[in-house]
ROMILUM-475006 format. One record per residue (C-alpha): residue in one letter; x, y, z. Coordinates in steps of 0.02 Angstrom, whole numbers, padded with zeros to 5 digits. Example, Ala and Ser with C-alpha at 12.3 -4.5 7.8 and 13.67 -1.06 7.14 Angstrom:
! ROMILUM-475006
+------+--------+--------+--------+
: type :      x :      y :      z :
+------+--------+--------+--------+
:    A :  00615 : -00225 :  00390 :
:    S :  00684 : -00053 :  00357 :
+------+--------+--------+--------+
END
This chain:
! ROMILUM-475006
+------+--------+--------+--------+
: type :      x :      y :      z :
+------+--------+--------+--------+
:    M :  00000 :  00000 :  00000 :
:    A :  00076 :  00167 : -00052 :
:    N :  00115 :  00295 :  00082 :
:    K :  00002 :  00447 :  00083 :
:    T :  00088 :  00606 :  00026 :
:    P :  00107 :  00732 :  00169 :
:    K :  00008 :  00893 :  00152 :
:    R :  00157 :  01004 :  00194 :
:    G :  00338 :  00996 :  00141 :
:    I :  00502 :  01078 :  00095 :
:    L :  00559 :  01089 : -00087 :
:    M :  00738 :  01120 : -00146 :
:    F :  00826 :  01122 : -00314 :
:    A :  01005 :  01059 : -00322 :
:    H :  01109 :  01044 : -00480 :
:    N :  01298 :  01031 : -00460 :
:    N :  01428 :  01119 : -00564 :
:    Q :  01613 :  01077 : -00579 :
:    E :  01656 :  01138 : -00404 :
:    I :  01499 :  01163 : -00300 :
:    N :  01404 :  01013 : -00234 :
:    Y :  01231 :  01090 : -00220 :
:    L :  01151 :  00921 : -00185 :
:    Q :  01262 :  00897 : -00033 :
:    L :  01208 :  01068 :  00031 :
:    A :  01025 :  01024 : -00001 :
:    A :  01040 :  00859 :  00092 :
:    L :  01122 :  00942 :  00241 :
:    N :  00990 :  01078 :  00242 :
:    A :  00854 :  00944 :  00235 :
:    L :  00927 :  00867 :  00392 :
:    L :  00928 :  01038 :  00474 :
:    A :  00745 :  01058 :  00424 :
:    Q :  00701 :  00893 :  00505 :
:    K :  00790 :  00944 :  00664 :
:    N :  00722 :  01121 :  00678 :
:    L :  00552 :  01115 :  00592 :
:    G :  00500 :  00945 :  00661 :
:    I :  00469 :  00872 :  00489 :
:    T :  00515 :  00700 :  00423 :
:    A :  00613 :  00642 :  00270 :
:    D :  00453 :  00613 :  00172 :
:    Q :  00413 :  00798 :  00192 :
:    V :  00566 :  00845 :  00090 :
:    T :  00575 :  00845 : -00101 :
:    I :  00739 :  00881 : -00189 :
:    V :  00742 :  00913 : -00376 :
:    T :  00908 :  00865 : -00454 :
:    D :  00985 :  00776 : -00603 :
:    R :  01058 :  00602 : -00620 :
:    A :  01240 :  00658 : -00633 :
:    S :  01228 :  00763 : -00474 :
:    Y :  01143 :  00622 : -00379 :
:    D :  01264 :  00486 : -00436 :
:    Y :  01415 :  00590 : -00386 :
:    C :  01343 :  00640 : -00218 :
:    E :  01292 :  00461 : -00179 :
:    T :  01475 :  00408 : -00186 :
:    V :  01520 :  00524 : -00042 :
:    M :  01363 :  00530 :  00066 :
:    E :  01244 :  00388 :  00024 :
:    R :  01178 :  00370 :  00202 :
:    E :  01147 :  00556 :  00221 :
:    L :  01054 :  00566 :  00055 :
:    A :  00936 :  00428 :  00110 :
:    A :  00908 :  00508 :  00280 :
:    A :  00881 :  00683 :  00211 :
:    C :  00743 :  00650 :  00085 :
:    T :  00635 :  00508 :  00021 :
:    N :  00577 :  00598 : -00136 :
:    Y :  00713 :  00641 : -00262 :
:    V :  00645 :  00705 : -00426 :
:    F :  00760 :  00694 : -00578 :
:    T :  00743 :  00815 : -00722 :
:    D :  00833 :  00819 : -00888 :
:    T :  00978 :  00940 : -00902 :
:    D :  00967 :  01079 : -01030 :
:    V :  01147 :  01065 : -01089 :
:    A :  01144 :  01224 : -01193 :
:    F :  01078 :  01326 : -01046 :
:    K :  01206 :  01249 : -00929 :
:    H :  01350 :  01304 : -01040 :
:    Q :  01278 :  01476 : -01078 :
:    N :  01215 :  01530 : -00906 :
:    T :  01374 :  01564 : -00810 :
:    R :  01405 :  01686 : -00670 :
:    L :  01544 :  01745 : -00558 :
:    F :  01557 :  01646 : -00396 :
:    K :  01673 :  01703 : -00258 :
:    D :  01756 :  01618 : -00111 :
:    T :  01784 :  01793 : -00039 :
:    Q :  01847 :  01924 : -00161 :
:    H :  02017 :  01838 : -00166 :
:    T :  01952 :  01686 : -00264 :
:    P :  01831 :  01732 : -00404 :
:    K :  01779 :  01595 : -00525 :
:    V :  01659 :  01592 : -00673 :
:    L :  01553 :  01434 : -00665 :
:    P :  01387 :  01369 : -00734 :
:    F :  01233 :  01426 : -00638 :
:    Y :  01097 :  01298 : -00672 :
:    N :  00936 :  01374 : -00607 :
:    I :  00819 :  01353 : -00755 :
:    N :  00685 :  01242 : -00676 :
:    R :  00636 :  01339 : -00520 :
:    C :  00483 :  01397 : -00617 :
:    D :  00420 :  01216 : -00615 :
:    A :  00406 :  01214 : -00426 :
:    Y :  00215 :  01214 : -00428 :
:    D :  00211 :  01062 : -00543 :
:    L :  00349 :  00965 : -00456 :
:    S :  00296 :  00991 : -00276 :
:    P :  00188 :  00846 : -00212 :
:    Y :  00123 :  00949 : -00065 :
:    E : -00032 :  01054 : -00039 :
:    E :  00078 :  01180 :  00054 :
:    T :  00258 :  01204 :  00002 :
:    I :  00404 :  01305 :  00066 :
:    M :  00534 :  01316 : -00072 :
:    V :  00707 :  01362 : -00008 :
:    D :  00880 :  01379 : -00083 :
:    A :  00999 :  01240 : -00037 :
:    D :  01114 :  01371 :  00041 :
:    Y :  00977 :  01446 :  00150 :
:    L :  01020 :  01364 :  00316 :
:    I :  00867 :  01319 :  00419 :
:    L :  00932 :  01350 :  00595 :
:    S :  00766 :  01385 :  00682 :
:    D :  00581 :  01342 :  00679 :
:    A :  00533 :  01513 :  00607 :
:    L :  00472 :  01442 :  00441 :
:    N :  00336 :  01347 :  00535 :
:    N :  00248 :  01516 :  00544 :
:    C :  00206 :  01495 :  00359 :
:    W :  00101 :  01337 :  00374 :
:    G : -00085 :  01370 :  00364 :
:    H : -00059 :  01554 :  00325 :
:    N : -00203 :  01655 :  00252 :
:    N : -00090 :  01711 :  00109 :
:    E : -00077 :  01581 : -00029 :
:    L :  00089 :  01650 : -00093 :
:    M :  00228 :  01740 :  00001 :
:    M :  00403 :  01800 : -00039 :
:    N :  00523 :  01931 :  00029 :
:    W :  00565 :  02095 : -00056 :
:    E :  00659 :  02156 :  00098 :
:    Y :  00818 :  02076 :  00163 :
:    A :  00936 :  02110 :  00307 :
:    D :  01124 :  02104 :  00283 :
:    V :  01206 :  02021 :  00432 :
:    M :  01346 :  02150 :  00420 :
:    H :  01281 :  02319 :  00477 :
:    G :  01324 :  02466 :  00367 :
:    R :  01338 :  02381 :  00198 :
:    K :  01224 :  02450 :  00064 :
:    F :  01181 :  02371 : -00104 :
:    P :  01052 :  02486 : -00187 :
:    E :  01055 :  02379 : -00345 :
:    L :  00976 :  02236 : -00247 :
:    S :  00815 :  02332 : -00211 :
:    R :  00751 :  02352 : -00389 :
:    L :  00777 :  02272 : -00559 :
:    N :  00850 :  02440 : -00612 :
:    P :  00864 :  02607 : -00521 :
:    L :  00694 :  02664 : -00586 :
:    G :  00619 :  02491 : -00602 :
:    I :  00503 :  02378 : -00505 :
:    T :  00538 :  02307 : -00333 :
:    M :  00646 :  02151 : -00333 :
:    Y :  00581 :  01998 : -00243 :
:    W :  00699 :  01864 : -00179 :
:    A :  00662 :  01687 : -00238 :
:    T :  00772 :  01621 : -00096 :
:    V :  00619 :  01569 :  00006 :
:    V :  00445 :  01553 : -00068 :
:    Y :  00288 :  01490 :  00018 :
:    F :  00142 :  01435 : -00089 :
:    R : -00016 :  01332 : -00084 :
:    K : -00090 :  01231 : -00226 :
:    T : -00226 :  01349 : -00288 :
:    P : -00278 :  01406 : -00463 :
:    E : -00214 :  01581 : -00426 :
:    V : -00043 :  01520 : -00375 :
:    E : -00036 :  01406 : -00527 :
:    T : -00066 :  01561 : -00633 :
:    F :  00080 :  01647 : -00545 :
:    F :  00200 :  01505 : -00585 :
:    N :  00139 :  01500 : -00765 :
:    C :  00184 :  01683 : -00773 :
:    V :  00359 :  01644 : -00706 :
:    K :  00378 :  01516 : -00845 :
:    H :  00320 :  01642 : -00974 :
:    V :  00448 :  01770 : -00916 :
:    K :  00586 :  01638 : -00918 :
:    N :  00541 :  01586 : -01095 :
:    N :  00539 :  01767 : -01156 :
:    R :  00691 :  01838 : -01069 :
:    E :  00746 :  01956 : -01206 :
:    Y :  00575 :  02039 : -01218 :
:    Y :  00559 :  02062 : -01030 :
:    S :  00738 :  02123 : -01010 :
:    D :  00698 :  02260 : -01135 :
:    L :  00532 :  02299 : -01052 :
:    Y :  00594 :  02301 : -00872 :
:    K :  00772 :  02360 : -00911 :
:    F :  00872 :  02229 : -00817 :
:    N :  01037 :  02146 : -00859 :
:    N :  00999 :  01986 : -00954 :
:    S :  01176 :  01917 : -00963 :
:    V :  01136 :  01789 : -00826 :
:    Y :  00965 :  01712 : -00798 :
:    R :  00905 :  01748 : -00620 :
:    N :  00749 :  01679 : -00540 :
:    D :  00739 :  01836 : -00433 :
:    Y :  00702 :  01935 : -00591 :
:    S :  00574 :  01812 : -00661 :
:    F :  00484 :  01799 : -00494 :
:    S :  00486 :  01989 : -00474 :
:    I :  00409 :  02020 : -00645 :
:    A :  00281 :  01881 : -00616 :
:    A :  00236 :  01960 : -00447 :
:    H :  00216 :  02130 : -00529 :
:    T :  00105 :  02059 : -00666 :
:    W :  00007 :  01937 : -00555 :
:    G : -00027 :  02078 : -00432 :
:    G : -00107 :  02187 : -00565 :
:    H :  00052 :  02291 : -00592 :
:    T :  00044 :  02348 : -00412 :
:    D :  00205 :  02369 : -00315 :
:    K :  00234 :  02242 : -00177 :
:    A :  00070 :  02152 : -00212 :
:    V :  00137 :  01983 : -00153 :
:    P :  00146 :  01981 :  00038 :
:    Q :  00310 :  01958 :  00128 :
:    L :  00350 :  01801 :  00224 :
:    P :  00331 :  01807 :  00413 :
:    V :  00518 :  01773 :  00420 :
:    T :  00658 :  01900 :  00396 :
:    L :  00778 :  01856 :  00256 :
:    Y :  00953 :  01872 :  00329 :
:    K :  01097 :  01864 :  00207 :
:    T :  01285 :  01855 :  00198 :
:    F :  01374 :  01884 :  00033 :
:    D :  01507 :  01792 : -00062 :
:    N :  01642 :  01913 : -00002 :
:    D :  01609 :  01842 :  00171 :
:    D :  01676 :  01680 :  00245 :
:    I :  01639 :  01558 :  00386 :
:    Y :  01766 :  01525 :  00522 :
:    K :  01679 :  01374 :  00596 :
:    M :  01515 :  01299 :  00654 :
:    Q :  01514 :  01240 :  00834 :
:    D :  01354 :  01157 :  00891 :
:    E :  01214 :  01277 :  00840 :
:    C :  01329 :  01429 :  00822 :
:    L :  01401 :  01495 :  00659 :
:    Y :  01556 :  01601 :  00672 :
:    L :  01560 :  01714 :  00519 :
:    Y :  01695 :  01819 :  00442 :
:    L :  01602 :  01972 :  00375 :
:    E :  01693 :  02090 :  00258 :
:    K :  01696 :  02268 :  00325 :
:    P :  01605 :  02392 :  00212 :
:    R :  01744 :  02522 :  00216 :
:    S :  01891 :  02402 :  00218 :
:    P :  01882 :  02272 :  00078 :
:    G :  01978 :  02113 :  00121 :
:    D :  01965 :  02150 :  00307 :
:    F :  01843 :  02048 :  00410 :
:    M :  01744 :  02056 :  00571 :
:    L :  01713 :  01895 :  00669 :
:    T :  01528 :  01876 :  00711 :
:    K :  01432 :  01744 :  00808 :
:    W :  01266 :  01688 :  00731 :
:    E :  01148 :  01574 :  00825 :
:    G :  00972 :  01506 :  00804 :
:    I :  00915 :  01613 :  00657 :
:    D :  00896 :  01558 :  00476 :
:    I :  01025 :  01631 :  00359 :
:    H :  01065 :  01634 :  00173 :
:    I :  01251 :  01599 :  00142 :
:    M :  01311 :  01656 : -00029 :
:    N :  01488 :  01586 : -00014 :
:    K :  01460 :  01404 : -00065 :
:    W :  01640 :  01350 : -00034 :
:    A :  01627 :  01413 :  00145 :
:    L :  01476 :  01301 :  00170 :
:    G :  01569 :  01154 :  00096 :
:    R :  01712 :  01177 :  00219 :
:    I :  01594 :  01161 :  00368 :
:    S :  01484 :  01024 :  00294 :
:    G :  01546 :  00898 :  00423 :
:    N :  01500 :  01015 :  00565 :
:    I :  01328 :  01048 :  00491 :
:    L :  01298 :  00860 :  00482 :
:    K :  01357 :  00834 :  00660 :
:    F :  01241 :  00969 :  00725 :
:    A :  01093 :  00910 :  00622 :
:    E :  01110 :  00734 :  00690 :
:    Q :  01137 :  00781 :  00872 :
:    K :  00954 :  00766 :  00920 :
:    T :  00887 :  00688 :  00761 :
:    V :  00868 :  00501 :  00753 :
:    V :  00924 :  00455 :  00578 :
:    K :  00809 :  00321 :  00509 :
:    Q :  00851 :  00219 :  00356 :
:    T :  00698 :  00237 :  00245 :
:    E :  00656 :  00175 :  00073 :
:    C :  00708 :  00311 : -00049 :
:    V :  00577 :  00344 : -00182 :
:    I :  00659 :  00416 : -00337 :
:    K :  00550 :  00498 : -00467 :
:    R :  00584 :  00555 : -00642 :
:    K :  00448 :  00684 : -00659 :
:    D :  00289 :  00579 : -00644 :
:    E :  00368 :  00406 : -00652 :
:    V :  00427 :  00302 : -00505 :
:    V :  00589 :  00210 : -00535 :
:    V :  00587 :  00040 : -00450 :
+------+--------+--------+--------+
END
């Protein structure tokens, strides 16, 4: 007898490139979600590709099985993968141009098996139970247009709007949605924007050199909301961010010790203690260096159960 699909769950997308193991980050974050949100492995869905999964399985098979029981494989758009590259930084001292495979976030509505979904980036560390405030919310769709930099005093005006005179930019880092006809229309609009990037880049005057979900979701929010500014409500959770010029010293138990670049002294850092609050970490290499500590913390009070891992390729179950 098939298990009944939970009504609520976490959704992540994780496609590796040559250096960043996004699937590892997603699995570790899924274990953090189980620990801090009180969910189980069958309330996590991770969308990935076969190559990313096969590689990750060689280094953390047990953790993959414990993190999630619903891996969804999608075909890789090879042309997009080679064309959509961006600058990644392990602090400003190590910049690298690598593929940025983010093309299928617009399919979240179709791929999520849950009635209520919280979609999060793999590098958005779930260190508290704050996201539980989303479940059962009156709003059927929520995102953040505001964010808080962990380092006080840094200003990035270009992150507030698609261009200086343009519409408000929403962050697709965390998105809550329910399965309703209205929300389905929103995601169809995201797909439409993605499929017509050149037109919308001319219309909304944003840089189209790299495809960004933040832009597609922002334009969809503007359209879906009747061309009203900030029509999509904010999440009941503050979006805290570090940037890729920052680093992580260590993770000890539930505490992150962050190296934050000083706004008036590039290359100089301030050591900051971060505890018990969700945070978006832009420096992926920094997360990789503390992956063992994240796993240790996630498993401290979480009983890891070996469960049957259901792997799906879109709508098909692979036996």
